[in-house]
VOGU-3710 file (C-alpha; in Angstrom, 3 decimals, decimal comma):
1> mservfglll> 140,529/87,197/94,844  137,877/86,717/97,542  135,417/85,201/95,046  138,005/82,694/93,851  138,761/81,696/97,420  135,052/81,302/98,108  134,677/79,193/94,940  137,373/76,876/96,171  135,703/76,567/99,543  132,440/75,602/97,889
11> ycfppgfrrr> 134,157/72,462/96,587  134,437/71,350/100,189  130,657/70,781/100,318  129,178/67,459/99,126  128,548/67,435/95,312  124,767/67,246/95,648  124,764/70,258/97,910  126,922/72,243/95,469  124,622/71,504/92,549  121,514/72,666/94,404
21> fgtemralfr> 122,780/75,734/96,216  126,128/76,697/94,729  124,793/79,452/92,427  122,697/81,121/95,128  125,539/80,979/97,636  127,861/82,702/95,148  125,280/85,493/94,558  124,673/86,098/98,234  128,405/86,003/98,921  128,879/88,799/96,371
31> dqlrdartgr> 126,139/90,879/98,099  127,682/90,564/101,529  131,211/91,116/100,245  130,025/94,291/98,505  128,569/95,521/101,804  131,835/94,787/103,586  133,854/96,789/101,026  132,911/100,269/102,330  136,285/101,735/101,479  139,825/100,853/100,700
41> apvpvvrfwf> 140,540/99,767/104,245  140,945/95,995/104,412  139,641/95,687/107,987  135,908/95,183/107,159  136,785/92,537/104,571  139,029/90,750/107,033  136,278/90,930/109,649  133,824/89,551/107,114  136,052/86,590/106,396  136,626/86,158/110,109
51> hlapslvgav> 132,902/85,548/110,619  132,368/83,655/107,383  135,109/81,088/107,570  134,028/79,282/110,776  130,435/79,147/109,551  131,494/77,634/106,247  133,658/75,094/107,951  130,838/74,157/110,316  128,363/73,826/107,476  130,769/71,667/105,452
61> llewrdvvle> 131,344/69,322/108,364  127,647/68,992/109,076  126,801/68,273/105,465  129,451/65,565/105,189  128,260/64,147/108,503  124,755/63,903/107,072  126,024/62,256/103,953  127,958/59,712/105,972  125,200/58,989/108,444  122,466/59,276/105,764
71> rlvsspiapp> 120,043/60,926/108,083  118,854/64,358/108,805  120,395/66,404/111,494  119,972/69,994/112,421  122,800/72,375/112,735  122,663/75,158/115,281  121,932/78,629/114,152  125,035/80,680/114,312  125,028/83,116/117,228  124,474/86,735/116,318
81> pfiprermlh> 127,762/88,437/115,667  128,789/91,042/118,128  128,286/94,470/116,630  130,304/97,208/118,254  128,515/100,500/118,749  130,677/102,260/116,211  129,553/99,812/113,533  125,834/100,271/114,158  125,439/103,086/111,663  127,383/101,207/109,027
91> sltsdvrlai> 125,347/98,072/109,732  122,093/100,004/109,446  123,226/101,519/106,178  124,023/98,075/104,869  120,609/96,798/105,959  118,842/99,636/104,203  120,889/99,192/101,043  120,203/95,471/100,994  116,515/96,052/101,724  116,274/98,417/98,770
101> rmlrknpvft> 117,834/95,805/96,501  115,490/93,094/97,737  112,421/95,290/97,288  113,556/96,255/93,786  113,905/92,591/92,917  110,178/92,095/93,638  108,532/95,226/92,232  105,020/93,744/92,068  105,100/92,643/95,686  106,561/95,986/96,759
111> liavlviaig> 104,010/97,991/94,808  101,016/96,045/96,117  102,224/96,114/99,720  102,930/99,855/99,622  99,539/100,507/98,013  97,705/98,520/100,690  99,579/100,281/103,497  98,983/103,666/101,851  95,232/103,035/101,802  95,130/102,068/105,467
121> sgavttifsa> 97,525/104,786/106,567  95,717/107,331/104,400  92,382/106,585/106,067  93,772/107,214/109,553  95,826/110,200/108,430  92,799/111,850/106,787  90,702/111,723/109,944  93,611/112,800/112,127  94,373/115,655/109,734  90,809/116,961/110,139
131> mnaivlrplp> 91,088/116,734/113,921  94,486/118,405/113,838  93,291/121,271/111,638  90,292/122,127/113,806  91,262/121,442/117,402  94,962/120,514/117,616  96,788/122,858/115,267  97,876/126,217/116,776  95,607/129,060/115,782  96,687/130,350/112,353
141> gthgterlvd> 98,709/133,550/112,459  99,389/133,405/116,205  102,619/132,887/118,164  103,401/131,319/121,521  99,938/129,842/122,025  101,077/126,963/124,229  100,234/128,925/127,408  96,884/130,245/126,198  93,850/128,814/127,982  90,138/128,971/127,269
151> ierrsadyse> 88,236/130,189/130,342  84,802/128,686/130,934  82,442/129,557/133,738  80,707/126,313/134,658  78,386/124,863/137,279  79,955/122,990/140,179  79,648/119,625/138,420  80,872/121,089/135,067  77,670/119,903/133,371  76,508/123,375/132,294
161> gttasydyft> 78,211/126,636/131,485  77,569/130,258/130,685  79,369/133,090/128,956  80,755/136,161/130,703  79,341/139,611/131,229  81,631/142,582/130,676  81,601/143,400/134,370  82,584/139,833/135,310  85,315/139,850/132,653  86,863/143,084/133,945
171> qlrertrtld> 86,795/141,808/137,526  88,767/138,715/136,553  91,143/140,713/134,376  91,989/143,191/137,119  92,342/140,745/140,026  94,078/137,723/138,539  97,708/137,085/139,448  98,161/133,699/137,810  97,407/134,966/134,307  99,373/137,516/132,345
181> giaawtkvsl> 96,140/138,770/130,853  92,524/137,933/130,029  90,852/138,930/126,755  87,215/138,859/125,654  85,499/138,576/122,293  82,118/137,993/120,680  80,653/137,766/117,192  78,935/140,703/115,534  77,330/141,267/112,134  78,875/144,177/110,272
191> tladrgqgna> 78,398/146,030/107,027  81,668/147,626/106,004  81,403/150,168/103,198  84,363/151,696/101,382  83,815/154,379/98,743  80,104/153,666/98,575  80,405/149,896/98,229  78,811/147,964/101,121  80,048/144,509/102,127  78,417/142,149/104,594
201> vygnmvsgny> 81,277/140,876/106,766  81,624/138,566/109,718  83,123/140,523/112,586  84,367/140,188/116,127  84,134/142,729/118,897  87,248/142,264/120,999  88,931/143,684/124,070  91,983/145,872/123,531  94,488/143,178/124,524  92,971/140,576/122,186
211> fsllgvrpal> 95,714/140,656/119,546  98,656/141,093/121,917  97,530/138,183/124,095  97,317/135,939/121,023  100,767/137,023/119,888  99,467/138,308/116,557  101,452/140,898/114,648  99,781/143,173/112,086  100,639/142,697/108,428  99,965/146,402/107,868
221> grffapdedr> 99,272/149,313/110,185  98,581/148,570/113,834  96,157/146,929/116,221  94,152/148,570/119,005  95,940/150,932/121,418  95,267/150,855/125,217  93,256/154,102/125,019  90,874/152,514/122,531  89,841/149,969/125,180  88,928/152,346/128,004
231> tplthpvvvv> 86,047/154,657/127,172  82,892/153,759/125,223  82,246/155,213/121,764  85,392/157,352/121,653  87,601/155,402/119,235  85,786/154,164/116,092  88,586/152,100/114,537  88,553/148,830/112,666  91,078/146,124/111,698  90,377/143,926/108,658
241> sqgfwqsalg> 91,606/140,513/107,617  94,161/140,148/104,886  91,609/138,306/102,748  89,168/141,215/102,972  91,971/143,711/102,340  92,883/141,870/99,156  89,380/141,147/97,836  87,459/144,279/98,828  90,218/146,886/99,124  92,338/145,733/96,198
251> sdsgaigrav> 95,462/145,167/98,359  95,811/148,928/98,589  98,409/149,784/101,258  97,063/153,315/101,177  93,843/152,036/102,729  95,476/152,266/106,183  94,167/155,405/107,811  91,282/155,667/105,352  87,780/156,514/106,532  85,309/153,676/106,026
261> tvngnpytli> 81,754/153,102/107,137  80,877/150,358/109,605  77,163/149,762/110,136  76,494/153,243/108,801  78,964/154,930/111,183  82,323/156,547/110,259  85,350/154,457/111,275  89,059/154,561/110,564  90,825/151,542/109,112  93,985/151,180/111,230
271> gvapagfrgv> 95,427/147,778/110,376  95,410/144,512/108,458  95,722/141,169/110,264  98,356/138,656/109,078  97,560/136,072/106,441  95,561/133,122/107,710  94,513/134,708/110,997  90,799/134,084/111,557  90,440/134,783/115,244  89,895/132,339/118,076
281> fsplrvdawv> 87,038/130,412/116,390  89,175/129,449/113,400  86,621/127,394/111,338  84,633/130,623/110,897  85,955/133,339/108,630  86,328/136,721/110,321  86,703/139,771/108,100  86,927/142,618/110,624  87,603/143,351/114,291  86,249/146,330/116,198
291> plmmqqqlrs> 86,842/147,436/119,820  84,482/146,147/122,466  84,049/149,753/123,585  82,056/150,419/120,376  79,385/147,893/121,431  76,640/150,452/122,052  76,930/151,571/118,453  77,258/148,123/116,835  75,009/145,978/119,024  72,763/148,295/120,948
301> thdledaawl> 70,246/145,618/121,870  72,754/143,965/124,223  73,616/145,220/127,695  77,398/145,464/127,994  77,413/145,895/131,747  75,193/143,038/132,798  74,241/140,548/130,077  76,537/137,537/129,676  77,530/137,177/126,023  81,328/137,344/125,984
311> rtfgrlapgt> 83,835/134,509/125,576  87,146/134,826/127,418  90,641/133,410/127,260  93,917/134,151/129,019  97,637/133,518/129,052  99,222/131,660/131,967  101,920/133,592/133,812  105,406/132,028/133,742  105,755/129,304/136,369  101,993/129,012/136,875
321> svdqarqelt> 100,202/125,714/136,401  96,744/125,315/134,953  95,459/124,024/138,281  96,769/127,053/140,163  95,089/129,393/137,690  91,843/127,424/137,870  91,761/127,615/141,657  92,405/131,341/141,647  89,758/132,116/139,005  87,223/129,929/140,803
331> altvayiadr> 87,877/131,833/144,044  87,502/135,147/142,185  84,222/133,940/140,663  82,797/132,955/144,058  83,816/136,337/145,454  82,248/138,104/142,455  78,947/136,293/142,965  78,945/137,233/146,660  79,831/140,887/145,998  77,553/141,536/143,029
341> gerggnrdyn> 74,592/139,361/143,966  74,063/138,057/140,454  70,561/137,378/139,272  68,848/134,078/138,556  70,723/130,992/137,562  74,088/132,748/137,079  74,738/132,222/140,783  75,070/128,497/140,080  77,993/129,022/137,679  80,655/129,304/140,338
351> tirlsaltgl> 83,434/127,079/138,980  86,088/127,670/136,330  87,320/125,151/133,803  90,506/125,871/131,879  91,514/124,092/128,704  93,959/124,676/125,885  92,827/127,397/123,491  92,160/125,790/120,113  90,069/126,546/117,054  86,829/125,500/118,754
361> padaregflg> 85,282/126,754/121,996  85,575/124,167/124,753  81,833/123,395/124,852  81,786/122,586/121,110  85,170/120,857/121,203  83,977/117,994/123,392  81,212/116,923/121,019  83,414/117,343/117,962  86,250/115,289/119,422  83,852/112,527/120,454
371> fmqlllgaaa> 82,469/112,344/116,925  85,919/112,422/115,330  87,197/109,717/117,665  84,466/107,425/116,383  85,557/108,098/112,811  89,205/107,657/113,797  88,322/104,282/115,281  86,694/103,258/111,997  89,761/104,423/110,067  92,014/102,505/112,465
381> lvlliasvnv> 90,085/99,350/111,585  90,960/99,905/107,926  94,628/100,345/108,841  94,418/97,163/110,897  92,921/95,277/107,964  95,600/96,628/105,652  98,352/95,704/108,111  97,024/92,174/108,512  96,855/91,935/104,740  100,482/92,952/104,424
391> asmlsaraia> 101,465/90,603/107,246  99,883/87,768/105,254  101,857/88,819/102,197  105,061/88,930/104,239  104,355/85,475/105,636  103,851/84,089/102,149  107,022/85,808/101,003  108,876/84,387/103,983  107,999/80,896/102,765  109,313/81,704/99,320
401> rqremavrva> 112,527/83,050/100,839  113,307/80,030/103,028  116,053/78,884/100,742  117,572/82,360/100,683  117,468/82,543/104,464  119,115/79,133/104,740  121,927/80,169/102,453  122,450/83,363/104,462  122,763/81,297/107,607  125,231/79,049/105,833
411> lgagrarlvr> 127,254/82,170/105,088  127,362/83,129/108,739  124,313/85,258/109,340  122,789/84,699/112,748  119,091/84,740/113,534  119,228/88,231/114,996  120,911/89,448/111,840  118,195/87,909/109,689  115,388/89,331/111,829  116,980/92,755/111,699
421> qlltetmmlf> 117,328/92,609/107,928  113,727/91,444/107,419  112,410/94,101/109,783  114,385/96,708/107,865  112,639/95,644/104,675  109,270/95,742/106,435  109,969/99,186/107,907  110,852/100,465/104,458  107,583/99,131/103,096  105,589/100,832/105,837
431> tlgaiggmgv> 107,589/104,056/105,476  106,787/104,150/101,773  103,193/103,338/102,688  103,106/106,268/105,136  104,320/108,597/102,392  101,629/107,215/100,102  99,136/107,651/102,949  100,065/111,331/103,128  99,220/111,583/99,442  95,878/109,869/100,049
441> atmataaleq> 95,174/112,190/102,984  96,070/115,263/100,944  93,589/114,306/98,228  90,906/113,231/100,703  91,110/116,389/102,809  91,006/118,508/99,667  87,798/116,694/98,710  86,367/117,171/102,226  87,044/120,910/102,035  84,721/121,071/99,043
451> vpiptdaaiv> 81,797/119,371/100,801  79,037/122,025/101,068  77,880/122,815/104,610  74,264/124,040/104,797  74,743/127,240/106,773  74,847/130,935/106,018  78,001/131,318/108,139  81,357/131,651/106,349  82,956/128,292/107,078  86,679/128,006/106,312
461> lelspdprvl> 88,130/124,503/106,454  91,852/124,100/105,850  92,321/120,404/106,511  95,510/119,804/104,556  98,192/117,777/106,392  101,067/119,553/108,111  104,341/118,345/109,719  102,413/117,183/112,795  100,252/114,963/110,572  103,344/113,692/108,744
471> afalaislat> 104,933/112,736/112,068  101,709/111,011/113,106  101,503/109,080/109,833  105,112/107,931/110,094  104,742/106,970/113,747  101,553/105,008/113,223  102,918/103,272/110,128  106,234/102,321/111,728  104,455/101,074/114,839  102,115/98,879/112,817
481> glifglspal> 105,046/97,778/110,641  106,960/96,669/113,719  103,947/94,856/115,159  102,879/93,102/111,991  106,363/92,617/110,518  107,973/90,974/113,520  106,058/87,709/113,295  106,877/87,057/109,609  110,511/87,961/110,308  110,749/85,504/113,189
491> qasrkdvtaq> 108,938/82,920/111,114  111,379/83,285/108,255  114,436/82,985/110,493  113,433/80,346/113,013  114,431/77,136/111,184  117,920/75,753/111,288  119,976/76,035/108,170  120,308/72,376/107,304  116,635/71,608/107,627  115,713/74,540/105,360
501> lregstgsgt> 118,322/73,731/102,776  117,286/70,133/102,713  113,546/70,913/102,751  113,813/72,937/99,563  110,061/73,284/99,289  107,604/76,112/99,621  106,890/74,922/103,106  103,657/74,002/104,662  102,321/73,152/108,037  99,211/73,125/110,123
511> rrrlmshali> 100,429/75,961/112,327  101,158/78,227/109,386  97,851/77,406/107,733  95,956/78,111/110,918  97,747/81,425/111,265  96,799/82,402/107,695  93,198/81,434/108,305  93,104/83,404/111,538  94,419/86,518/109,788  91,815/86,238/107,042
521> vgqlamslvl> 88,973/85,676/109,511  90,156/88,717/111,468  90,121/90,884/108,353  86,666/89,690/107,393  85,292/90,320/110,883  86,690/93,862/111,028  85,338/94,623/107,569  81,882/93,548/108,660  82,101/95,848/111,690  82,752/98,780/109,345
531> lvgaglflra> 79,953/97,794/106,988  77,460/97,405/109,819  78,465/100,843/111,134  77,898/102,397/107,715  74,566/100,592/107,424  73,412/101,855/110,832  74,252/105,458/109,898  72,362/105,070/106,623  69,367/103,740/108,512  69,606/106,667/110,943
541> lqggqkvnpg> 69,739/109,049/107,987  66,688/107,449/106,411  64,880/107,530/109,749  65,670/111,212/110,213  64,395/112,083/106,749  61,090/110,340/107,482  60,495/112,184/110,759  57,573/114,562/110,627  58,961/117,892/111,966  55,441/119,199/112,492
551> fqiagvasva> 55,611/121,713/109,626  56,188/121,725/105,878  59,845/122,242/104,977  59,501/122,197/101,206  58,651/125,383/99,363  60,127/127,834/101,883  62,966/130,277/101,186  64,848/132,056/103,984  67,202/135,046/104,213  68,971/136,459/107,279
561> fnteafgyda> 69,017/140,227/107,860  70,412/142,422/110,604  69,299/146,010/110,191  71,652/147,101/112,959  74,517/146,004/110,701  73,022/148,261/107,989  73,292/151,232/110,333  69,527/151,401/110,820  67,963/152,343/114,121  64,766/150,686/115,326
571> vrgrafyeal> 62,500/153,001/113,313  64,363/152,484/110,047  64,667/148,779/110,774  60,935/148,341/111,248  60,303/150,341/108,090  62,776/148,164/106,158  61,132/144,924/107,226  57,662/146,252/106,491  58,715/147,441/103,026  60,438/144,130/102,370
581> resvrsipgv> 57,343/142,199/103,384  55,158/144,125/100,965  57,681/143,892/98,144  58,245/140,137/98,522  54,545/139,485/98,903  54,027/140,946/95,413  56,451/138,462/93,811  54,495/136,034/91,583  54,117/132,623/93,191  54,599/133,835/96,776
591> eavsftdrlp> 51,877/132,516/99,077  52,932/133,803/102,491  55,640/136,030/104,011  56,772/136,453/107,604  59,771/137,015/109,893  61,296/135,128/112,783  64,439/135,392/114,883  65,021/131,635/114,846  64,820/129,117/112,038  63,664/125,649/113,066
601> lalsssgati> 66,034/122,671/112,878  69,090/124,898/112,455  70,872/123,566/115,587  70,170/126,815/117,420  68,364/127,148/120,704  67,094/129,995/122,860  65,956/129,184/126,374  64,485/131,195/129,247  62,356/130,806/132,350  58,847/132,137/132,960
611> dvddavngav> 56,722/132,536/136,086  53,350/130,803/136,058  50,932/131,394/138,915  48,457/128,599/138,274  50,658/125,845/136,852  50,447/122,365/138,334  53,200/121,606/140,818  55,074/119,167/138,659  55,607/121,735/135,905  57,797/124,151/137,877
621> dregkvsvql> 61,332/123,802/139,194  62,504/124,246/142,773  62,490/128,026/142,354  58,920/128,014/141,090  59,894/128,749/137,470  59,194/126,994/134,196  61,955/126,442/131,645  60,896/127,044/128,048  62,350/127,418/124,573  61,219/130,537/122,747
631> sqvdagffdv> 61,131/132,370/119,462  59,933/135,743/118,178  57,645/135,409/115,158  55,669/137,828/113,060  52,181/137,605/111,601  51,907/134,930/108,936  54,668/132,729/110,414  52,380/129,740/110,967  51,054/130,098/107,414  54,567/130,080/105,938
641> lqlpirsgra> 55,546/126,918/107,824  52,017/125,459/107,569  52,241/124,734/111,270  48,660/124,081/112,466  47,074/126,079/115,293  45,182/123,567/117,440  43,152/126,096/119,410  42,831/129,867/119,695  44,573/131,976/117,083  48,005/132,684/115,623
651> isstdnaesp> 50,115/135,829/116,026  48,466/138,560/113,944  49,327/141,990/112,631  47,246/143,561/115,442  49,707/142,222/118,043  51,884/145,324/117,970  53,914/147,313/120,477  50,844/149,133/121,764  48,649/146,083/122,318  48,722/143,697/125,316
661> rvavinetma> 51,544/141,130/125,253  50,446/137,837/123,756  51,999/134,492/122,903  51,249/131,178/121,229  52,452/128,052/123,033  52,865/124,481/121,829  50,728/121,514/122,840  53,370/120,096/125,147  53,547/123,291/127,187  49,752/123,542/127,417
671> rrlwplgtai> 49,558/119,946/128,554  52,283/120,354/131,192  51,118/123,648/132,704  47,372/123,382/132,516  46,438/119,718/132,014  42,927/120,091/133,404  41,638/122,965/131,286  42,206/125,121/128,255  45,379/127,180/127,973  43,678/129,944/125,983
681> grsfrfgper> 43,352/133,055/128,103  45,894/131,885/130,705  48,853/134,115/131,443  52,442/134,014/132,693  55,163/136,514/133,495  58,187/136,833/131,221  60,527/139,213/132,960  58,518/142,203/134,123  55,717/141,671/131,591  52,578/139,592/131,820
691> vtvvgvaqda> 51,842/137,647/128,666  48,482/136,152/127,674  48,221/132,892/125,773  46,080/133,411/122,653  46,781/130,146/120,795  48,114/126,608/121,006  50,186/125,356/118,079  50,901/121,798/117,123  54,100/120,327/118,555  57,066/120,471/116,199
701> kydhlaeatp> 60,813/119,946/116,054  62,670/123,131/117,004  66,387/122,526/117,530  67,117/119,092/116,072  65,186/115,996/115,056  66,240/113,826/117,993  65,145/116,246/120,704  62,456/115,506/123,267  59,688/118,011/122,647  60,268/121,024/124,962
711> sfvyfasaqn> 57,757/123,589/126,198  57,859/126,236/123,488  56,584/129,827/123,350  56,102/131,954/120,221  56,189/135,651/121,154  54,996/138,418/118,847  58,105/140,022/117,341  56,269/143,354/116,898  56,051/143,540/120,698  59,762/142,869/121,284
721> wrpdqwlvvr> 61,925/144,539/118,662  64,977/142,679/117,368  67,093/144,009/114,493  68,196/140,522/113,386  65,430/138,623/111,635  64,967/135,797/109,162  62,699/136,488/106,234  60,704/133,310/105,482  58,718/133,010/102,266  56,406/130,231/101,109
731> sagdagalaa> 56,296/129,734/97,372  53,911/127,769/95,229  56,877/126,581/93,141  60,595/126,171/93,620  61,644/128,201/96,655  65,198/128,480/95,360  63,935/130,329/92,294  62,936/133,264/94,520  66,552/134,275/95,154  66,858/136,771/92,305
741> aieravraid> 63,459/138,347/93,002  64,233/138,749/96,720  67,594/140,350/95,900  65,865/142,816/93,586  63,378/143,609/96,320  66,173/144,354/98,803  68,113/146,512/96,330  64,949/148,406/95,478  64,613/149,422/99,125  68,280/150,364/99,614
751> pllprpvvmt> 70,783/149,824/96,768  73,743/150,145/99,154  72,812/147,072/101,168  74,979/143,940/100,815  73,729/141,163/98,571  71,383/138,853/100,530  72,164/135,113/100,749  68,977/133,194/99,956  68,704/129,551/101,046  65,799/127,181/101,052
761> ltqttsisll> 64,513/125,766/104,316  65,369/122,331/102,964  69,012/123,394/102,823  69,160/125,017/106,233  67,362/122,171/108,021  69,596/119,551/106,443  72,308/120,549/108,918  70,318/118,757/111,626  71,332/115,441/110,016  74,863/116,538/109,087
771> pqrvaalvtg> 76,620/114,266/111,657  74,717/111,219/110,392  75,382/112,208/106,784  79,133/112,647/107,336  79,380/109,478/109,419  77,513/107,430/106,791  79,767/108,795/104,044  83,034/108,210/105,916  82,198/104,781/107,348  80,715/103,732/104,004
781> vlgavgllla> 83,939/104,574/102,180  86,051/102,958/104,897  83,814/99,887/104,936  84,085/99,497/101,165  87,878/99,794/101,353  88,032/97,328/104,221  85,812/94,860/102,381  87,937/95,184/99,244  91,151/94,507/101,159  89,654/91,568/103,028
791> tvglygliay> 88,227/90,139/99,802  91,582/90,377/98,082  93,138/88,637/101,061  90,546/85,869/100,966  90,993/85,465/97,216  94,740/85,212/97,637  94,451/82,622/100,394  91,970/80,453/98,498  94,000/80,722/95,306  97,156/79,734/97,165
801> sanrrtreig> 95,397/76,867/98,907  93,940/75,611/95,625  97,361/75,766/94,015  98,869/73,710/96,839  96,137/71,113/96,442  96,558/70,736/92,685  97,915/67,203/92,962  95,161/66,250/95,425  92,558/67,634/93,039  94,086/65,669/90,192
811> irvalgatrs> 93,793/62,457/92,185  90,187/63,227/93,104  89,324/63,845/89,463  91,118/60,647/88,450  88,985/58,786/90,992  85,766/60,158/89,507  85,191/63,554/91,130  83,209/65,914/88,921  83,911/69,582/88,223  81,129/70,521/90,620
821> dvlalvvreg> 82,759/68,437/93,343  86,030/70,307/92,862  84,236/73,665/92,875  82,456/72,767/96,084  85,705/71,534/97,649  87,515/74,811/97,081  84,575/77,153/97,689  83,748/75,351/100,940  87,031/76,446/102,477  86,409/80,099/101,589
831> mwlaglgvvi> 82,829/80,071/102,788  83,823/78,415/106,027  86,233/81,255/106,679  83,656/83,849/105,589  81,024/82,307/107,850  83,366/82,401/110,821  84,236/86,015/109,969  80,545/86,928/109,840  79,838/85,381/113,243  82,763/87,131/114,896
841> gvvlagaasq> 82,048/90,358/112,992  78,402/90,416/114,110  79,425/90,000/117,745  82,061/92,757/117,471  79,671/95,057/115,603  76,997/94,524/118,249  79,440/95,656/120,928  80,939/98,529/118,930  77,580/99,917/117,808  76,716/100,742/121,417
851> llrsllfdts> 79,244/103,584/121,115  77,218/105,032/118,236  73,920/105,123/120,111  73,845/108,915/120,476  74,173/109,346/116,690  71,759/106,615/115,628  68,653/108,718/115,443  65,535/106,546/115,640  67,619/103,417/114,938  68,563/100,581/117,273
861> pldvptyavm> 72,295/99,732/117,516  71,176/96,111/117,022  68,999/96,836/114,005  68,323/93,365/112,599  67,755/94,368/108,926  71,095/96,190/108,864  72,997/93,218/110,252  71,173/90,824/107,891  71,733/92,900/104,742  75,388/93,543/105,493
871> sllfiavaml> 76,009/89,883/106,335  74,385/88,758/103,082  76,399/91,301/101,117  79,476/90,057/102,860  78,707/86,405/102,091  78,014/87,249/98,437  81,365/88,992/98,027  83,176/86,164/99,822  81,428/83,663/97,541  82,742/85,505/94,493
881> asylparraa> 86,257/85,693/95,966  86,205/81,916/96,557  84,527/80,949/93,292  87,118/82,478/90,977  90,096/80,376/92,167  87,787/77,368/92,517  86,772/77,613/88,868  90,399/77,735/87,795  91,237/74,701/89,916  88,254/72,762/88,555
891> sanpatalrs> 89,243/73,492/84,960  92,800/72,136/85,379  93,854/69,117/83,287  93,877/66,021/85,595  97,000/64,628/83,950  98,853/67,885/84,468  97,620/68,087/88,044  98,872/64,595/88,832  102,337/65,481/87,572  102,577/68,627/89,706
901> d> 104,732/68,812/92,886
//
């Protein structure tokens, strides 16, 4: 009935109007009538006709007026219909239903737009997912962590910090009123043996309230009781992770209460931690937890009462703010320093900083977040490029839908209604893109989890997205959809109905063309910023690989041992290392063998101060001390690393516990302390001992490649026993091939020892360039994606422009223009845009690269070759994107071109 009435009303329009738009008006009328028929109630249909009839009458009158006056007039856009609140949900449902139909009508457009958004959204979501997994996500296996705070003891200006001694920890724990509790923990190497099978595990020594403060509940058995946290060496109990319980104990529930051996000592297994729980430092796998009171048995070389080697965290009391707790702990720290009279520089650490307890300690979290924010910024550029690309597609689609919009206005739709409908379609595109982005992030994070990290530590990365990441992806996609979809929606709805209906063309205009050009130039500029960033990281990586570390990295194998974890005392430990040295030395191809407590370029440092009586004034600090980096090395160490001794001699086998204390220093230290004479024979005090300098070694890189050379001291390890040592072996051939022989040598000494993990020095030192390597990989991928999206956008724009100029090209050819002239005409437009994008991109990259300065090892942020190469690459790709549509335009038949509209 309604359709017949509408058909009759159509006959009220002028005949020419009916012939051009009658069919489309009937189709759109059916769509809107279907939306109005939500049930059997006639009210929505009546309301629909109530709004439609006046608009139709107005449109009819205006059209006949135009016919009579034979000139163009504009009719006002119908005011937006008033939508009562109770109809909002129904209206939204109708918008979504209509948007789905419109997107289904253009599957190619929908698919491409969703794919582009998914790529951009996926880039941002991947980086955010990594940040979320490591520093934002609650600690796995814990409950109620929102009031947990990491406690750091810092200097007054927060620039430096230190860990806590046991005495300091207990003072805070007993006196605090703003915290419900304070717990302490530290890492420890363990060998856990069950039924004669030894396993090297990563362990934590923890205070008794560690698990309860974290809100962790045991999966089996129990955690530590209060009595097990009071008296040293009285409660040898151990809790294992669920992963260890499954892999090493065969998921045997009967293991609870079983006697096991930890570092050669009898312990009782009392509980299994819940699945996923890895302690407070969640990127590191922890297999077992033992009470802090067992420290003398498990780490006898450390002083529990005085040395500062514990990390602490606490739980805020209800109603207490972070600032109140910080002020109280700072006051307690100042009082502790005054009461105990702490030694040395610890007196300067008199301020407390509290921060949310996450998977990384606060001191490491700052650097990690800074690095990840740079990568997130690069990913955001890709999302921006993708959004601009989609905005261009929406603008082009808006032109194609002008006639449809005009007909909708003729049927009574106001401008607000049209904008709302178009935004609904855009929001649906970006929502689908966000879902696709989650898929991209899931695959990308799974790939990142497989990237090998050159370290002997058990790294566990679970980067997969979670609901927080999903919410972030949706929020970021909808926000960008609203920003970049609003302009095309306003553009599509801004013209009056009569002008659009009469125009009946694809539309054109200087303003629209300029807007399209601006969007393309913006994409190109942002893509160049990404490419320049990737190029700078590659240059930094190349520069780092060319740096001479001062020693020979190739040909050296390394293995970490801790004889204390084997249950050996000092005598057995020394005997083990001596037997291992002799056994490894007999392996064919081995040229030199030694031990050290610190591998170079492994991002580890060990600092101390020494007292020097005859140093020049400028070499000592205000307290008369000299700050140095140090290492304990055994005889043969300089031969293994091929680190030259410039004067004097190296550490030898005669430098034992009974001989006078000796040391080798580096050239920088000799030059700073004794610039006017030789350093050989000079001495300094290290603690209570006087140490004589017997050699000066060539300067080298110790911590990382970008460091300024510090004063460095090599002490004789035989004169200062440490149970944890690195075996370093120089081979005439492939160092990695020594792994099996070294394992046999270890098993020959003690078959119950865990299997050693052999790595080459090339592998372990590669971690010093890990940030540059990751940054180059991520920005390179993002830059390639950004360039691809921008190139596709440029190709589309040039192809569209060439299509619009088909008639013009036909005329030019008819007037004598050659194929080359046409090619140059079309390519010129693309290259002009590319050139402008390069100029703007270079300026933006120059500014943005200043943020990367700390990561650009030995590379200037304004490195000219990088900018030149990336710009040329950019121009070459833009040339190809412009040439393809130009060739098609030049090959068109002139006669056909002249007949085109």
